[in-house]
C-alpha angles and dihedrals in degrees: 000000000000121000129185126205122193125204140167101068122136147116120315134165122246111277093028132113137241134179121215123200132200121196119199131200125217136045100270098073094107090059095055131095103226130205148171126232132178139202128195121201110283092006134105121257111264136198116251109172144332137198132201123243095262093037093243096121129045131179130192138192111249090243093063103028110125093019105058129053125197120203140162142205110205093189088062097038088235140131125194140200117204108198118197134176090021120202130201089250088063088071108120146106106280119215130198117216140178138195141174109277094230092055133066094222131103104224105174131046138186123219095248141246123238121239117190120187116194126203 
């Protein structure tokens, strides 16, 4: 059974930066497509970024492209989200997720870490 644990959330001022981490259990991490999602109170969950198993391909939501960077370290079973130039609208609970690369599904989820951006 794979479990994901996010960390690094907190309070930051607009224009600041924050780095989120996601630690995964198991020995199949390097085979997974990994991603970050977020959900603000009263809003639907939205896609933020994803990265291929070998880190060769990354994809970002238009709202964060140019500001956020997703990366991974397969030796550490970890995926990261570097968030720069943060805006109040980035405030949300951020979730780490993973799925088999040959599928379109997201099969594993963390419990989230809260990011609050003040103006």
